[in-house]
BALOLUM-546396 format. One record per residue (C-alpha): residue in three letters; residue number from 1; x, y, z. Coordinates in steps of 0.001 Angstrom, whole numbers, plus 524288, in hexadecimal, padded with zeros to 5 digits. Layout:
N
+------+-----+-------+-------+-------+
! rest !  nr !  east ! north !    up !
+------+-----+-------+-------+-------+
!  ALA ! NUM !     X !     Y !     Z !
...
+------+-----+-------+-------+-------+
//
This chain:
55
+------+-----+-------+-------+-------+
! rest !  nr !  east ! north !    up !
+------+-----+-------+-------+-------+
!  MET !   1 ! 3211C ! C853C ! 3EEA1 !
!  ASN !   2 ! 31465 ! C8656 ! 3E739 !
!  ILE !   3 ! 31B06 ! C81FE ! 3DA98 !
!  ALA !   4 ! 32042 ! C75D3 ! 3E13F !
!  LEU !   5 ! 312A8 ! C72D2 ! 3E688 !
!  ILE !   6 ! 30CA1 ! C7479 ! 3D8FD !
!  VAL !   7 ! 31700 ! C6B8D ! 3D30C !
!  ILE !   8 ! 31464 ! C6128 ! 3DD77 !
!  ILE !   9 ! 305C1 ! C6220 ! 3DB0A !
!  VAL !  10 ! 30780 ! C60EC ! 3CC57 !
!  ILE !  11 ! 31075 ! C550F ! 3CDF8 !
!  ALA !  12 ! 306B7 ! C4EE4 ! 3D74C !
!  VAL !  13 ! 2FB95 ! C50E8 ! 3CDAA !
!  ILE !  14 ! 3038F ! C4B48 ! 3C26F !
!  VAL !  15 ! 3074C ! C3F65 ! 3CA93 !
!  ALA !  16 ! 2F915 ! C3D6C ! 3CEC9 !
!  ILE !  17 ! 2F470 ! C3E08 ! 3C09F !
!  VAL !  18 ! 2FEF7 ! C34B9 ! 3BBB9 !
!  SER !  19 ! 2FC90 ! C2AF8 ! 3C6A5 !
!  GLY !  20 ! 2EDE8 ! C2BE1 ! 3C45D !
!  LEU !  21 ! 2EF9F ! C2951 ! 3B5EC !
!  ASN !  22 ! 2F8BC ! C1DFF ! 3B8F3 !
!  ALA !  23 ! 2EE94 ! C1811 ! 3C231 !
!  ALA !  24 ! 2E3E3 ! C1A2A ! 3B7FB !
!  LEU !  25 ! 2EC17 ! C13F5 ! 3AD4E !
!  SER !  26 ! 2EF45 ! C0866 ! 3B61D !
!  TRP !  27 ! 2E0E6 ! C068C ! 3B911 !
!  LEU !  28 ! 2DD7E ! C076F ! 3AA90 !
!  LEU !  29 ! 2E824 ! BFD81 ! 3A794 !
!  TRP !  30 ! 2E217 ! BF3B3 ! 3B10C !
!  VAL !  31 ! 2D487 ! BF62E ! 3AB5D !
!  ALA !  32 ! 2D9CD ! BF419 ! 39DA3 !
!  LEU !  33 ! 2E060 ! BE766 ! 3A1AE !
!  ILE !  34 ! 2D3EA ! BE240 ! 3A80B !
!  VAL !  35 ! 2CB91 ! BE5E5 ! 39C46 !
!  GLY !  36 ! 2D59D ! BDFA9 ! 39353 !
!  VAL !  37 ! 2D550 ! BD307 ! 39AF8 !
!  ILE !  38 ! 2C664 ! BD2E0 ! 39A93 !
!  ALA !  39 ! 2C6BF ! BD553 ! 38BF7 !
!  LEU !  40 ! 2D093 ! BCA5D ! 38A0B !
!  ILE !  41 ! 2C834 ! BC0E2 ! 391D9 !
!  ALA !  42 ! 2BC1C ! BC4C8 ! 389F5 !
!  PHE !  43 ! 2C3B8 ! BC2D6 ! 37D41 !
!  LEU !  44 ! 2C898 ! BB57F ! 38171 !
!  ILE !  45 ! 2BAF1 ! BB134 ! 38571 !
!  ARG !  46 ! 2B5C5 ! BB59C ! 37827 !
!  VAL !  47 ! 2C084 ! BAE49 ! 370F4 !
!  LEU !  48 ! 2BF6A ! BA1EA ! 378F6 !
!  SER !  49 ! 2B07A ! BA192 ! 3785B !
!  GLY !  50 ! 2B0B1 ! BA09D ! 36987 !
!  ARG !  51 ! 2AFE2 ! BA9C0 ! 35DEA !
!  ASN !  52 ! 2A28A ! BA54B ! 3591C !
!  THR !  53 ! 29BE2 ! BAFCF ! 3616A !
!  SER !  54 ! 2A18B ! BBAFA ! 35965 !
!  VAL !  55 ! 29825 ! BC1A8 ! 35016 !
+------+-----+-------+-------+-------+
//
């Protein structure tokens, strides 16, 4: 009975870690998408405003 309990605890810990990593990766994916959109907008503003400002 103790072995079954240990196996269940180990499986629960593995599932918690995997789901936590999945949530963290999903959050990082959204952050990366938002930062990418901001970078794209900044690039477009720089291109549309003219290239004479570059040093």
